[in-house]
C-alpha positions in Angstrom: -127.0 213.6 -114.9 -125.2 214.0 -111.8 -121.5 215.2 -111.9 -119.0 215.1 -109.1 -115.6 217.3 -109.6 -114.4 216.6 -106.2 -114.3 212.7 -107.3 -114.0 213.4 -111.0 -117.3 211.2 -112.1 -120.2 211.7 -114.2 -123.4 209.2 -113.8 -125.8 209.2 -116.6 -129.4 208.5 -115.3 -131.0 205.9 -117.4 -134.9 205.7 -116.9 -136.1 202.6 -115.0 -133.0 201.3 -114.1 -132.4 202.1 -110.7 -130.9 205.7 -111.5 -133.2 207.6 -109.0 -131.6 205.4 -106.2 -128.0 206.0 -107.3 -128.4 209.6 -107.9 -129.9 210.4 -104.5 -126.8 208.6 -103.1 -124.4 210.7 -105.0 -125.9 213.9 -104.0 -126.2 213.1 -100.5 -122.7 211.7 -99.7 -120.4 212.0 -102.8 -120.2 215.3 -103.9 -122.7 215.1 -106.8 -124.8 217.9 -108.2 -127.3 217.5 -111.0 -126.3 218.9 -114.6 -128.0 219.2 -117.8 -131.3 217.5 -117.4 -132.0 214.2 -115.6 -132.3 211.7 -118.5 -129.2 213.5 -120.8 -127.6 210.9 -122.5 -123.5 210.9 -122.5 -123.3 212.6 -125.8 -124.9 215.5 -124.5 -122.8 215.9 -121.6 -119.4 215.2 -123.9 -120.8 218.1 -126.3 -120.5 220.8 -123.6 -118.0 219.5 -121.1 -114.3 220.7 -120.7 -111.4 218.9 -122.0 -110.6 217.9 -118.4 -114.4 216.9 -117.7 -114.6 214.5 -120.5 -111.9 212.4 -118.8 -113.8 212.1 -115.6 -115.0 208.2 -114.8 -118.6 207.9 -116.7 -121.1 205.3 -115.5 -124.6 204.4 -116.4 -127.1 201.6 -115.6 -128.8 199.1 -117.9 -131.7 196.7 -116.9 -133.1 193.4 -118.8 -135.9 195.1 -121.2 -138.4 192.2 -120.7 -138.3 193.5 -116.9 -138.9 197.1 -118.1 -141.6 196.2 -120.3 -143.6 194.4 -117.3 -142.8 197.4 -115.4 -144.2 199.8 -117.8 -147.5 197.7 -118.0 -147.9 197.7 -114.3 -147.2 201.3 -113.8 -149.9 202.1 -116.5 -152.5 199.4 -115.5 -152.3 200.7 -111.8 -152.0 204.5 -112.9 -149.1 204.8 -110.7 -149.1 207.8 -108.3 -152.0 209.1 -110.2 -149.6 210.5 -112.8 -151.5 209.4 -115.9 -154.5 211.3 -114.9 -152.8 214.3 -113.2 -152.7 217.4 -115.8 -149.6 218.8 -114.0 -147.7 215.6 -114.9 -148.3 216.2 -118.7 -145.5 216.9 -120.6 -147.1 220.2 -122.2 -147.6 221.2 -118.5 -144.0 220.8 -117.6 -144.1 217.2 -116.6 -142.8 214.0 -118.0 -146.0 212.2 -119.4 -146.0 212.1 -123.0 -149.1 211.6 -125.5 -147.5 208.1 -126.0 -147.9 207.2 -122.6 -151.6 208.5 -122.3 -152.2 206.4 -125.6 -151.1 203.3 -123.9 -152.8 204.3 -120.6 -156.2 204.7 -122.3 -155.5 201.5 -124.3 -155.1 199.4 -121.5 -157.8 201.2 -119.4 -160.5 201.4 -122.1 -159.9 197.9 -123.5 -159.1 195.9 -119.9 -156.1 195.0 -121.9 -153.8 192.2 -120.7 -149.9 192.4 -120.9 -149.9 190.2 -124.2 -152.2 192.6 -125.8 -150.3 195.8 -124.6 -146.8 194.1 -125.8 -148.2 193.7 -129.3 -149.8 196.7 -129.9 -147.0 199.1 -128.2 -143.7 196.7 -127.8 -143.5 194.9 -131.3 -140.6 196.8 -132.7 -136.9 196.3 -132.4 -135.7 197.6 -129.0 -132.9 199.8 -128.2 -132.5 202.1 -125.6 -131.9 205.7 -126.6 -130.8 207.0 -123.5 -127.6 204.6 -123.7 -126.6 206.0 -126.9 -123.0 206.2 -126.9 -122.3 203.7 -124.7 -118.8 203.3 -125.7 -117.9 206.4 -123.7 -118.7 204.6 -120.4 -116.2 203.1 -118.1 -118.9 200.8 -116.4 -122.3 200.0 -116.8 -124.1 198.6 -113.5 -126.6 196.1 -113.8 -130.1 196.9 -112.5 -130.4 193.4 -111.2 -127.1 193.7 -109.3 -127.4 197.5 -108.4 -125.5 197.3 -104.9 -122.8 195.3 -106.0 -122.3 197.4 -109.4 -122.5 200.6 -107.1 -120.1 199.1 -104.8 -117.7 198.4 -107.5 -118.0 201.8 -109.1 -116.9 203.2 -105.5 -114.2 200.9 -105.3 -112.8 201.8 -108.8 -113.0 205.7 -107.5 -111.2 204.9 -104.2 -114.5 206.2 -102.4 -115.3 204.8 -99.2 -119.0 203.7 -99.3 -121.1 205.6 -96.6 -124.4 203.7 -96.8 -126.2 201.0 -99.0 -128.4 201.9 -101.9 -132.2 202.0 -100.7 -134.9 200.9 -103.3 -137.0 204.3 -103.3 -139.0 204.1 -106.5 -141.1 200.8 -106.2 -143.7 200.0 -108.6 -147.1 199.8 -107.0 -149.2 197.0 -108.5 -146.2 194.7 -109.8 -146.9 191.7 -107.6 -145.0 189.3 -109.6 -141.8 188.6 -111.8 -141.5 189.6 -115.4 -141.3 186.3 -116.5 -144.8 185.6 -115.2 -146.3 188.7 -117.4 -144.9 187.1 -120.8 -147.3 184.1 -122.2 -146.2 181.7 -125.0 -148.0 183.4 -127.6 -145.4 186.3 -127.4 -142.5 184.5 -126.6 -141.4 184.6 -130.2 -142.1 188.3 -130.7 -140.3 189.3 -127.5 -137.4 187.5 -128.6 -137.4 189.2 -132.0 -137.9 192.7 -130.8 -135.7 192.6 -127.4 -133.3 189.8 -128.0 -130.6 191.5 -129.8 -130.4 194.3 -127.2 -130.4 191.5 -124.7 -127.6 189.6 -126.3 -125.6 192.7 -126.4 -125.8 193.5 -122.6 -125.3 189.7 -121.6 -128.7 189.0 -120.9 -130.6 185.6 -121.8 -133.9 185.0 -122.9 -135.7 183.0 -120.0 -134.7 179.4 -119.7 -138.7 178.8 -119.4 -139.2 179.9 -122.9 -137.6 176.5 -124.1 -136.3 176.7 -127.7 -137.2 180.1 -128.6 -134.2 181.8 -130.4 -133.6 185.4 -131.9 -134.1 185.4 -135.6 -131.1 186.4 -137.6 -132.8 189.3 -139.4 -133.2 190.8 -136.1 -129.6 190.5 -135.0 -128.6 191.9 -138.3 -131.1 194.8 -138.0 -130.0 195.7 -134.6 -126.2 195.4 -135.7 -126.7 197.7 -138.2 -128.5 200.5 -136.3 -126.3 200.0 -133.1 -122.9 200.5 -135.1 -124.4 203.4 -136.9 -125.6 205.1 -133.3 -122.1 204.3 -132.0 -120.3 206.0 -135.0 -122.2 209.1 -134.8 -121.8 209.4 -131.1 -118.0 209.3 -131.7 -118.6 212.9 -133.4 -121.8 214.6 -132.7 -124.3 215.2 -129.6 -127.2 213.1 -130.1 -130.0 215.3 -128.6 -133.2 213.2 -128.4 -135.4 216.4 -128.7 -133.6 217.2 -132.0 -136.6 217.0 -134.4 -134.5 215.4 -137.2 -133.4 212.7 -134.9 -136.9 212.2 -133.5 -137.9 211.7 -137.1 -135.2 208.8 -137.3 -136.5 207.2 -134.3 -140.0 207.1 -135.7 -139.0 205.9 -139.2 -136.5 203.2 -137.2 -139.6 202.0 -135.1 -142.0 201.7 -138.0 -139.2 199.9 -140.3 -138.4 197.2 -137.5 -142.1 196.9 -136.6 -142.9 192.9 -136.1 -146.3 191.4 -136.2 -147.2 188.5 -134.1 
């Protein structure tokens, strides 16, 4: 998370949405400085901010989850930057690689698993981005697909002159095709059921190439219930993802919304 007291803004860094590129620019050129941890959510900021800081302009980024899942697979399959075989990158050693990451990496490596097999095993639950919890507190959310335009719009609203364009500094090695090419017809329906409600909320459409595939009504109702509950809670309490109770709630939610293709 990046804050600037000079320009009165807070940038909430959402993983895999181009946030690294924006954060680097904010620190280098716009008086930004890191606070809390890198991927803290907005409720964690609000829980410790002063009354004045709570009024700062708050913005974040969002990405099409179909694209994110394809990127996840490419990183795991190609052992991006060697991180999944480097002990120093493990969470218990101070890194960011979790046991779940290793489980996914080993599954792909040991089974030579294609994307469809990976998606069925690890992405077949109702999707929501827990780092975006409390999104009603944001003044602006930049789409990953138009990162530069969105960032320019934010600076415009803050009345800050842009110094330099945003470089794409964290490309995924081995992702040599569009995300749509990773998805095959046998998982179109599963992807629509799991990711469709989140996509609809944030203005993303299912790919036109999928034809008549639709988001199941049951998925929309489940998502709406969970999303409203999270938004309500975010009005009053800090939703720290490291909280053991919240972690158990997320695990239960994932199990309860698991789909089988």
